[in-house]
Structures are given as structure tokens and as C-alpha cells.
C-alpha atoms as one frame of an Amber mdcrd trajectory, in Angstrom:
protein
   0.000   0.000   0.000   1.409   3.418  -0.908   1.719   6.178   1.685  -1.054
   8.242   0.001  -3.481   5.315   0.010  -2.565   4.500   3.612  -3.210   8.081
   4.695  -6.526   8.155   2.833  -7.604   4.886   4.477  -6.562   6.197   7.906
  -8.472   9.462   7.392 -11.618   7.597   6.393 -11.240   5.233   9.359 -10.719
   8.148  11.767 -13.794   9.922  10.366 -15.945   6.780  10.699 -14.759   6.093
  14.246 -15.216   9.725  15.260 -18.781   9.725  13.966 -19.381   6.585  16.045
 -18.066   8.357  19.159 -14.782   6.407  19.359 -11.753   8.547  20.150  -8.552
   7.415  18.476  -6.976  10.621  17.268  -5.344  11.801  20.451  -1.804  11.650
  21.722  -1.888   9.349  24.784  -0.120  10.411  27.963  -0.274  11.838  31.464
  -0.443  15.553  30.673  -0.885  18.102  27.908   2.870  18.403  27.272   2.799
  14.855  25.829   1.811  16.499  22.518   5.395  17.778  22.233   6.682  14.204
  22.039   4.013  13.269  19.491   4.931  16.240  17.290   8.644  15.424  17.536
   8.105  11.755  16.677   5.777  12.621  13.772   8.455  14.795  12.204  11.510
  12.623  12.915   9.707   9.497  11.673   7.945  11.469   8.915   4.685   9.841
  10.008   1.577  11.521   8.661  -0.719   9.259  10.704   0.932  10.330  13.969
   0.746  13.985  12.937  -2.953  13.559  12.128  -3.529  12.013  15.567  -2.093
  14.967  17.469  -4.020  17.606  15.456  -7.662  18.168  16.408 -10.316  18.161
  13.703 -10.775  21.922  14.273  -7.013  22.632  14.391  -5.738  25.916  12.986
  -2.185  27.182  12.601  -1.515  30.898  12.991   1.794  32.410  11.868   2.513
  35.840  13.314   5.287  37.803  11.580   4.462  41.435  12.309   2.800  43.190
  10.691   1.449  40.081   8.922  -0.696  37.297  10.385  -1.487  34.182   8.337
  -4.078  31.563   9.319  -3.927  28.026   7.927  -6.563  25.329   8.211  -5.710
  21.813   9.364  -5.828  20.452   5.817  -3.304  23.046   4.598  -0.932  22.417
   7.503  -1.055  18.630   7.067  -0.622  18.942   3.280   2.484  21.064   3.822
   3.980  18.450   6.160   3.046  15.606   3.790   4.816  17.426   0.950   7.931
  17.825   3.104   7.847  14.211   4.345   7.448  12.857   0.800  10.082  15.083
  -0.797  12.910  12.886  -2.177  15.277  15.855  -1.890  14.972  15.778   1.915
  16.896  13.114   3.841  15.562  13.852   7.312  13.425  16.207   9.359  13.496
  16.876  13.091  11.306  19.026  15.318  12.663  19.658  18.790  11.235  21.643
  21.666  13.450  23.296  24.263  12.831  23.160  28.002  11.657  26.281  29.783
   8.091  26.376  28.469   5.067  26.898  30.715   1.877  24.824  30.836  -0.995
  27.169  31.737  -4.609  26.182  32.407  -6.899  27.295  29.594 -10.133  29.247
  29.774 -12.259  26.089  29.440 -12.008  22.974  31.639  -9.693  20.361  30.105
  -7.712  22.896  28.063  -4.185  24.254  28.416  -1.707  26.528  26.699   1.918
  25.553  26.336   3.546  28.980  26.277   7.066  30.321  25.756   7.846  27.252
  23.690  10.921  27.381  21.492  10.730  24.956  18.582  13.584  24.155  16.220
  12.795  22.584  12.856  15.849  20.973  11.247  15.710  19.837   7.635  18.572
  17.814   6.153  18.532  18.138   2.353  19.807  15.157   0.352  22.262  17.258
  -1.659  23.558  19.890   0.765  26.553  20.483   2.949  24.534  20.766   6.111
  21.097  21.060   7.637  18.800  24.079   7.576  17.454  25.145  10.941  14.588
  27.435  11.841  13.823  28.301  15.454  10.477  29.837  16.250   8.548  30.703
  19.354   5.192  28.991  19.704   2.120  28.681  21.867   0.180  25.427  21.590
  -3.457  25.232  22.649  -4.190  21.720  23.898  -7.342  19.946  25.008  -7.916
  16.640  26.726  -9.834  14.053  24.726 -11.970  11.610  26.678 -12.982   8.163
  25.494 -11.688   4.628  25.363  -8.224   5.990  24.460  -7.944   9.257  26.399
  -5.228  11.649  25.439  -4.461  15.165  24.260  -4.755  17.027  20.981  -3.589
  20.395  19.678  -6.443  22.592  18.448  -4.479  25.777  17.798  -0.823  26.458
  17.121   0.543  29.999  17.062   4.079  30.665  15.812   5.711  34.007  16.460
   8.614  35.556  14.601  10.436  38.452  16.153  11.460  39.348  19.680  10.615
  36.851  22.401   7.661  34.638  23.053   4.186  35.994  23.571   1.732  34.412
  26.014  -1.988  33.856  25.452
């Protein structure tokens, strides 16, 4: 089975299970910061299915580069990652999060923000002398998912370019 067919089958299966009330698209763990490990593994293993599991159905990605703000839907964000994962000109990808972030209770029960989060994306091109690195500041909005497989999912991701991290 090709990767595209596998992803399509997984998406259909997730949609069917979700409509039946079965939760399977969450990152399992003991706290909201477990999503950091899921993100890192999805990128280092170039696993679309794992990435899809950590992103909520209503996920949005917001890129803030003053004075510009861009908003991307879940489908656009996943498609961008799929294109990077499937690019034969890229040998490896890594997404690492530095310590020093804060987990803050959200406005709704069962939600949190992971603030002051420094993320480094490293891309190793197949035909280059060294990797490309981009470090950005992020805030992840996380919610707990109840069900037979409880866990956590990211429903909003805000990346900031410029001076320092910005909370809430």
C-alpha cells in the first residue's frame, strides 16, 4: 500500500470512528505536554498518521510575523507536512522543543496553553553540505480528549517571529 493510500484509508477510518463516538486521534499520555513528544516523533519518523492524531479536527495554525498574520486550516498544515515528508530531496526532518516552556490552564475545563515554547525545525537536504534550521517561538493550545483511548490534541498552534515569546 502506498503512503497516500494509507493516509486516505486512515483518514476515512478516523472519520468513521469519530462519527461513532470512538476517540482514536489523540496523543496518549499523562499531561498536555505529551503532545510535544508526538509532534517530535511525527516529524523525525515522517509519520503523517501520527501527525494527524495529534491535530484536532478543528485545528488551525496561525503564523505571526508582524505586521502580517497568516491563518492556515488543518488540511493546509497537514498537506504542507506531507509534501515535506514525501520530498525525495529531503533526507531527514526533526522538530525539537526546548525546556523552559510553561503549561498554563486554559479558559475552558480540560484545556491548556503551552507557552514560551521554542521549537527548532531541522531539515537535512539530500544534496547539501549541512542542515537548515529554523527556530520559532510557539504557543500550543491543547485539550484533553476523553474516550476509550484518552489523550491530548492540539487545536491551535501559534508561531511568532520576532522578539521573544508571547503568552496567550
